[in-house]
LOFI-314803 format. One record per residue (C-alpha): x, y, z; residue in one letter. Coordinates in nm, 3 decimals, m for minus. Layout:
PT      px      py      pz res
PT       X       Y       Z   A
...
! end
This chain:
PT      px      py      pz res
PT  10.270   5.580   9.809   M
PT  10.648   5.559   9.861   L
PT  10.711   5.748   9.539   A
PT  10.471   6.025   9.645   V
PT  10.638   6.047   9.985   F
PT  10.990   6.078   9.845   Y
PT  10.878   6.336   9.588   L
PT  10.723   6.541   9.868   L
PT  11.036   6.507  10.080   V
PT  11.263   6.620   9.794   I
PT  11.040   6.923   9.734   E
PT  11.043   7.009  10.105   Q
PT  11.421   6.976  10.127   I
PT  11.476   7.212   9.833   F
PT  11.214   7.450   9.969   Q
PT  11.372   7.434  10.314   G
PT  11.722   7.501  10.181   L
PT  11.592   7.795   9.980   Y
PT  11.426   7.930  10.297   S
PT  11.756   7.897  10.483   L
PT  11.929   8.096  10.211   W
PT  11.656   8.361  10.240   Q
PT  11.707   8.355  10.615   G
PT  12.077   8.432  10.571   M
PT  11.989   8.722  10.342   M
PT  11.737   8.854  10.597   W
PT  11.996   8.830  10.874   L
PT  12.245   9.025  10.662   R
PT  11.975   9.281  10.587   M
PT  11.899   9.318  10.958   A
PT  12.266   9.368  11.049   R
PT  12.307   9.621  10.770   R
PT  11.993   9.814  10.858   S
PT  12.085   9.873  11.224   V
PT  12.393  10.065  11.107   T
PT  12.179  10.296  10.892   Q
PT  12.140  10.648  11.028   S
PT  11.818  10.840  10.979   S
PT  11.831  11.098  10.702   S
PT  11.810  11.474  10.732   F
PT  11.457  11.451  10.592   Y
PT  11.236  11.570  10.877   M
PT  10.883  11.649  10.757   P
PT  10.598  11.754  10.983   R
PT  10.427  11.430  11.085   V
PT  10.074  11.345  11.193   A
PT  10.084  11.021  11.394   L
PT   9.750  10.839  11.376   L
PT   9.654  10.573  11.632   C
PT   9.300  10.423  11.626   P
PT   9.179  10.268  11.952   L
PT   8.896  10.065  12.097   K
PT   8.881   9.949  12.457   G
PT   9.153   9.871  12.707   L
PT   9.425   9.608  12.681   E
PT   9.727   9.486  12.875   T
PT  10.019   9.729  12.860   G
PT   9.816   9.992  12.674   L
PT   9.930  10.291  12.880   E
PT  10.300  10.207  12.830   Q
PT  10.237  10.159  12.457   N
PT  10.065  10.497  12.420   L
PT  10.326  10.676  12.630   L
PT  10.593  10.539  12.394   A
PT  10.416  10.721  12.109   L
PT  10.463  11.052  12.291   T
PT  10.836  11.001  12.345   D
PT  10.989  10.971  11.999   F
PT  11.324  11.136  11.939   D
PT  11.170  11.348  11.664   Y
PT  11.055  11.708  11.695   L
PT  10.793  11.802  11.433   P
PT  10.505  11.562  11.504   Y
PT  10.165  11.561  11.668   E
PT   9.956  11.265  11.782   I
PT   9.600  11.191  11.675   F
PT   9.421  10.930  11.888   F
PT   9.082  10.826  11.750   S
PT   8.791  10.640  11.911   V
PT   8.428  10.588  11.819   A
PT   8.302  10.802  12.108   S
PT   8.387  10.938  12.453   S
PT   8.198  10.642  12.601   R
PT   8.482  10.410  12.505   D
PT   8.663  10.285  12.821   P
PT   8.995  10.406  12.677   V
PT   8.883  10.770  12.657   Y
PT   8.979  10.872  13.016   P
PT   9.325  10.723  12.961   L
PT   9.367  10.927  12.644   L
PT   9.270  11.242  12.831   E
PT   9.532  11.172  13.101   R
PT   9.803  11.110  12.843   I
PT   9.710  11.425  12.651   A
PT   9.719  11.633  12.970   A
PT  10.073  11.532  13.069   K
PT  10.230  11.487  12.725   S
PT  10.490  11.736  12.603   V
PT  10.362  11.659  12.253   R
PT  10.041  11.800  12.111   T
PT   9.778  11.528  12.140   V
PT   9.442  11.535  11.963   H
PT   9.154  11.302  12.052   I
PT   8.913  11.242  11.763   I
PT   8.563  11.101  11.811   Q
PT   8.482  10.926  11.484   A
PT   8.126  10.810  11.550   G
PT   7.986  10.463  11.480   P
PT   8.108  10.259  11.183   A
PT   7.846  10.198  10.915   K
PT   8.013  10.045  10.610   D
PT   8.358   9.942  10.736   C
PT   8.534   9.820  11.048   T
PT   8.558  10.056  11.343   E
PT   8.934  10.088  11.298   K
PT   8.896  10.200  10.937   V
PT   8.617  10.437  11.034   N
PT   8.837  10.593  11.303   N
PT   9.117  10.646  11.053   L
PT   8.890  10.798  10.788   R
PT   8.744  11.045  11.036   A
PT   9.090  11.139  11.164   T
PT   9.245  11.200  10.821   V
PT   8.960  11.434  10.733   E
PT   9.038  11.649  11.041   Q
PT   9.416  11.672  11.003   I
PT   9.539  12.018  10.905   G
PT   9.719  12.095  10.582   R
PT  10.042  12.175  10.769   E
PT  10.128  11.804  10.801   F
PT  10.345  11.661  10.521   D
PT  10.349  11.294  10.624   V
PT  10.093  11.059  10.778   L
PT  10.221  10.777  10.998   V
PT   9.985  10.500  11.108   F
PT  10.044  10.297  11.425   V
PT   9.853  10.042  11.634   D
PT   9.788  10.058  12.006   S
PT   9.941   9.717  12.080   D
PT  10.295   9.809  11.972   G
PT  10.571   9.976  12.174   R
PT  10.822  10.128  11.931   P
PT  11.153  10.269  12.061   P
PT  11.246  10.640  12.064   R
PT  11.442  10.625  11.738   R
PT  11.150  10.469  11.552   W
PT  10.973  10.766  11.393   L
PT  11.286  10.925  11.243   A
PT  11.378  10.596  11.073   H
PT  11.019  10.535  10.965   M
PT  10.990  10.853  10.759   V
PT  11.347  10.845  10.620   A
PT  11.268  10.642  10.302   P
PT  11.008  10.902  10.201   L
PT  11.291  11.145  10.123   A
PT  11.295  10.963   9.787   D
PT  10.981  11.061   9.602   N
PT  10.981  10.730   9.412   R
PT  10.872  10.550   9.729   V
PT  10.496  10.515   9.765   G
PT  10.504  10.430  10.136   A
PT  10.740  10.301  10.403   A
PT  10.632  10.018  10.628   T
PT  10.753   9.770  10.888   T
PT  10.598   9.485  11.086   F
PT  10.541   9.363  11.440   R
PT  10.738   9.110  11.640   W
PT  10.514   8.946  11.897   L
PT  10.682   8.884  12.233   I
PT  10.497   8.661  12.483   P
PT  10.403   8.847  12.800   N
PT  10.480   8.662  13.123   P
PT  10.139   8.532  13.229   G
PT   9.969   8.230  13.374   G
PT  10.032   7.873  13.261   K
PT   9.705   7.875  13.069   E
PT   9.825   8.155  12.837   T
PT  10.203   8.095  12.816   A
PT  10.193   7.830  12.543   F
PT   9.930   8.002  12.327   W
PT  10.109   8.336  12.350   S
PT  10.431   8.165  12.241   A
PT  10.253   7.989  11.953   L
PT  10.104   8.321  11.839   A
PT  10.457   8.465  11.837   S
PT  10.589   8.171  11.636   A
PT  10.299   8.198  11.388   W
PT  10.359   8.569  11.338   N
PT  10.739   8.546  11.289   A
PT  10.748   8.414  10.927   P
PT  10.524   8.702  10.814   I
PT  10.776   8.955  10.945   A
PT  11.059   8.790  10.751   T
PT  10.844   8.769  10.436   Y
PT  10.916   9.140  10.386   M
PT  11.229   9.246  10.200   R
PT  11.452   9.551  10.176   A
PT  11.681   9.584   9.875   T
PT  11.957   9.826   9.790   N
PT  11.885  10.074   9.512   M
PT  12.180  10.307   9.472   G
PT  12.287  10.444   9.805   A
PT  11.949  10.412   9.970   T
PT  11.772  10.108  10.109   Q
PT  11.436  10.137   9.937   L
PT  11.285   9.794   9.961   G
PT  11.128   9.751   9.619   A
PT  11.038   9.387   9.687   H
PT  10.715   9.318   9.495   D
PT  10.556   9.135   9.788   H
PT  10.595   9.410  10.047   N
PT  10.267   9.526  10.192   F
PT  10.163   9.813  10.416   C
PT  10.115   9.707  10.777   W
PT   9.865   9.918  10.967   G
PT  10.075   9.920  11.284   G
PT  10.365  10.097  11.117   G
PT  10.325  10.273  10.782   T
PT  10.440  10.618  10.669   A
PT  10.316  10.793  10.355   I
PT  10.344  11.145  10.218   R
PT  10.021  11.340  10.258   R
PT  10.022  11.436   9.889   E
PT  10.073  11.072   9.786   R
PT   9.791  10.959  10.016   F
PT   9.556  11.206   9.848   E
PT   9.688  11.135   9.499   E
PT   9.590  10.768   9.519   I
PT   9.252  10.853   9.682   H
PT   9.324  10.633   9.983   A
PT   9.026  10.756  10.186   V
PT   8.794  10.651   9.903   E
PT   8.967  10.311   9.894   A
PT   8.883  10.267  10.263   W
PT   8.512  10.302  10.194   Q
PT   8.353   9.965  10.264   G
PT   8.688   9.820  10.376   S
PT   8.758   9.585  10.665   A
PT   9.138   9.618  10.634   S
PT   9.313   9.955  10.635   D
PT   9.651   9.810  10.542   D
PT   9.548   9.573  10.264   F
PT   9.331   9.843  10.104   S
PT   9.619  10.092  10.114   L
PT   9.856   9.829   9.972   T
PT   9.629   9.747   9.678   L
PT   9.571  10.114   9.603   T
PT   9.945  10.189   9.598   L
PT  10.020   9.890   9.377   R
PT   9.745   9.979   9.133   N
PT   9.892  10.328   9.109   A
PT  10.237  10.185   9.036   G
PT  10.412  10.289   9.358   F
PT  10.664  10.082   9.554   S
PT  10.643  10.000   9.924   I
PT  10.969  10.024  10.119   A
PT  11.027   9.788  10.409   F
PT  11.217   9.940  10.703   V
PT  11.354   9.646  10.910   P
PT  11.516   9.867  11.174   E
PT  11.165   9.986  11.266   C
PT  11.039   9.639  11.363   L
PT  10.779   9.698  11.636   V
PT  10.785   9.491  11.957   P
PT  10.433   9.395  12.060   S
PT  10.375   9.218  12.390   F
PT  10.105   8.954  12.363   T
PT   9.913   8.737  12.605   E
PT   9.637   8.518  12.469   T
PT   9.431   8.212  12.550   S
PT   9.362   7.917  12.320   A
PT   9.034   8.073  12.210   R
PT   9.195   8.410  12.148   G
PT   9.474   8.248  11.949   F
PT   9.246   8.058  11.713   F
PT   9.024   8.365  11.666   E
PT   9.335   8.567  11.585   F
PT   9.470   8.338  11.313   I
PT   9.123   8.281  11.164   A
PT   9.065   8.658  11.144   R
PT   9.403   8.723  10.981   Q
PT   9.357   8.450  10.722   L
PT   8.998   8.546  10.642   I
PT   9.115   8.900  10.573   I
PT   9.405   8.769  10.364   T
PT   9.172   8.547  10.158   R
PT   8.942   8.842  10.081   V
PT   9.213   9.099  10.002   Y
PT   9.503   8.885   9.874   A
PT   9.358   8.557   9.743   P
PT   9.672   8.460   9.549   K
PT   9.889   8.500   9.858   L
PT   9.633   8.303  10.061   W
PT   9.627   8.020   9.804   A
PT  10.007   8.004   9.779   T
PT  10.047   7.987  10.157   A
PT   9.771   7.726  10.187   T
PT   9.936   7.499   9.930   I
PT  10.277   7.537  10.095   A
PT  10.138   7.447  10.437   H
PT   9.942   7.155  10.292   L
PT  10.252   7.007  10.127   V
PT  10.456   7.044  10.448   Y
PT  10.189   6.882  10.665   C
PT  10.128   6.603  10.416   S
PT  10.499   6.522  10.400   T
PT  10.540   6.500  10.777   V
PT  10.218   6.306  10.839   L
PT  10.277   6.066  10.550   L
PT  10.631   5.994  10.673   G
PT  10.511   5.929  11.028   L
PT  10.229   5.712  10.893   G
PT  10.473   5.499  10.690   L
PT  10.700   5.470  10.992   W
PT  10.417   5.345  11.215   I
PT  10.282   5.108  10.947   A
PT  10.622   4.951  10.884   N
PT  10.697   4.939  11.255   L
PT  10.377   4.739  11.316   R
PT  10.457   4.501  11.029   S
PT  10.813   4.459  11.160   E
PT  10.958   4.597  10.835   S
PT  11.249   4.844  10.821   P
PT  11.095   5.171  10.935   S
PT  11.353   5.403  11.092   L
PT  11.434   5.571  10.759   Q
PT  11.076   5.702  10.728   F
PT  11.091   5.855  11.076   F
PT  11.426   6.021  11.007   V
PT  11.324   6.155  10.666   V
PT  10.991   6.283  10.803   A
PT  11.185   6.494  11.055   L
PT  11.388   6.677  10.790   I
PT  11.124   6.945  10.709   P
PT  11.059   7.022  11.080   P
PT  11.435   7.039  11.141   L
PT  11.479   7.290  10.858   L
PT  11.186   7.492  10.997   A
PT  11.352   7.502  11.339   A
PT  11.682   7.620  11.191   I
PT  11.495   7.893  11.004   R
PT  11.348   7.995  11.339   G
PT  11.699   8.028  11.483   V
PT  11.790   8.256  11.192   Q
PT  11.488   8.478  11.255   R
PT  11.571   8.506  11.624   L
PT  11.932   8.601  11.544   A
PT  11.806   8.878  11.313   A
PT  11.557   9.013  11.565   V
PT  11.821   9.022  11.838   L
PT  12.007   9.264  11.608   E
PT  11.695   9.474  11.544   L
PT  11.557   9.486  11.900   L
PT  11.866   9.493  12.125   P
PT  11.676   9.668  12.407   E
PT  11.455   9.357  12.441   H
PT  11.739   9.107  12.421   R
PT  11.677   8.956  12.766   Q
PT  11.308   8.896  12.700   M
PT  11.377   8.760  12.353   L
PT  11.628   8.508  12.485   L
PT  11.393   8.408  12.768   A
PT  11.131   8.320  12.506   N
PT  11.373   8.180  12.248   A
PT  11.195   7.844  12.252   W
PT  10.888   8.006  12.095   A
PT  11.081   8.094  11.775   W
PT  11.309   7.789  11.762   T
PT  11.106   7.490  11.886   L
PT  10.755   7.586  11.774   L
PT  10.812   7.672  11.402   P
PT  10.774   7.303  11.299   P
PT  10.417   7.314  11.434   A
PT  10.324   7.648  11.273   V
PT  10.224   7.507  10.928   P
PT   9.969   7.278  11.095   F
PT   9.813   7.572  11.276   V
PT   9.823   7.786  10.961   A
PT   9.656   7.507  10.762   L
PT   9.375   7.499  11.018   Y
PT   9.331   7.875  10.970   G
PT   9.328   7.832  10.593   S
PT   9.054   7.569  10.613   V
PT   8.844   7.792  10.839   V
PT   8.893   8.094  10.614   S
PT   8.794   7.891  10.307   A
PT   8.441   7.855  10.443   F
PT   8.393   8.165  10.656   R
PT   8.397   8.540  10.595   R
PT   8.285   8.665  10.935   R
PT   8.542   8.815  11.171   I
PT   8.537   8.963  11.521   A
PT   8.748   9.262  11.625   W
PT   8.740   9.422  11.967   R
PT   8.389   9.302  12.047   G
PT   8.233   9.384  11.706   R
PT   8.148   9.139  11.429   R
PT   8.174   9.201  11.056   Y
PT   8.088   9.012  10.739   D
PT   8.350   9.059  10.468   L
PT   8.137   9.052  10.154   I
PT   8.426   9.161   9.931   S
PT   8.736   9.380   9.939   A
PT   8.511   9.685   9.894   R
PT   8.208   9.581  10.097   E
PT   8.185   9.512  10.470   T
PT   7.867   9.453  10.665   R
PT   7.867   9.569  11.027   V
PT   7.671   9.321  11.242   L
! end
């Protein structure tokens, strides 16, 4: 047992040190990216935002989409029908917006999630005058500079799509939601820093093999979207972003990560909402990216086993009055490295989201103290997703039969 423990600890130390090195690279990337200016490439953009129902901060989020410092774009909001509670809000925003706002009624979803159905219906109604499609989510609040930076990588025709990711910021709420909102933020943070941007010539193109399209912030040329038959790939899909990612990869196109476009998303969730959220994300990941799911599951299992085994040896030796302190100290090394990695992420995000600096610092404990607990939560989600393929999204339930087949319940 001792040999197993020390082998696990050595592996975790090397893994932790490698993660710290990656964290330094990500911090350098963040500092470099904020000095990048948007290019002169300014295509006509169709901004697509699927919606369902109302949520906290929704009006401010949608108003942010109408206020980008970018001239040639129009907004396409899409809902299932005018009976959706969000529809009157969309009408008010459209009436007072200086941008052209379209409201698309997609109809009920039959063979995919409602979000995917909304997007498919919207793409089919967008005019040929738009050169680039940009996909956003309703729970993000990007800054004014966001759209210009988002489309900039597409000036290079080698890029299949440009993408970014969200940074969850806990909303000030009641005591019953504060911890779970913070834990959701801590759980989400490593995914954001999984993405990479690399230098290719004079342009930051982000050809990292593991980059994936995120539905809350992805830009793609209209001709490229049609070339890879993305709408057909969405047929039967539960995940717009994973389906688009797989289709681009199969066609041999790269996905550029744009760190300066990191999207702040203000979250407030209960314990039930939190566990539903991580289960849904990991079920989708298992169906659409099983190798990534398996790799993450093994990594979390090794981390949790190392910590629990070390604490178990410490308690056992403490009860038998044998030397025990070394087990306790060694068992704390992986959590300590995880916390330091959290500090690195926070430092990078402070560079990328300077307008939210005060709120980020007020919630700094979420990204520095909670990362040691994240692998335990993630392992729970992995176990759930290993035995379940049913998810819930905005009041609807779906069975994920496969990556190309979704049953609407």
